[in-house]
Steps between C-alpha positions, in 0.01 A plus 500: 500500500786738569603468137161506328317778682747788425529386139122480459453840662757652262325332204163634613629853545658516157248286315177640640545812709747696289412359158119493530355673805728806499550521124301819453677710767838360395435589134531868595872438568731420209800267511736487202231669293221256591220534754610329822185283526560371147867436580413296809244294309714435191861504616542531874271213597669263257846590627384452862339164417822369340702625800257324736559172312876526550466605865267203567736253329799632699307484831382144424856394430595624846207315660600181314855530632378573851297176508766307305275418203696699246614351173847348513576538132490850356357563156736611222383862516567528877841332455596767243386780728689360798818447291487859375478625859151646463218458742263213430 
């Protein structure tokens, strides 16, 4: 629950509150030449949703390691990232 609730609240704020419910007032403000309500609905929400996916995957990896149910063998993509010194 500690992982899901904050992510779902963030999703609800960006997906419903900012993109739908507050679209009219936010459209009075412009961001990079576009109304802010439109920007949240078309660009911002999508970027936030993709970020939430990566955050959830990273947190679940930590939970798997904590309970010792993580995968022993890394996939080829994660091996490349770890060899290059990047964060997986």
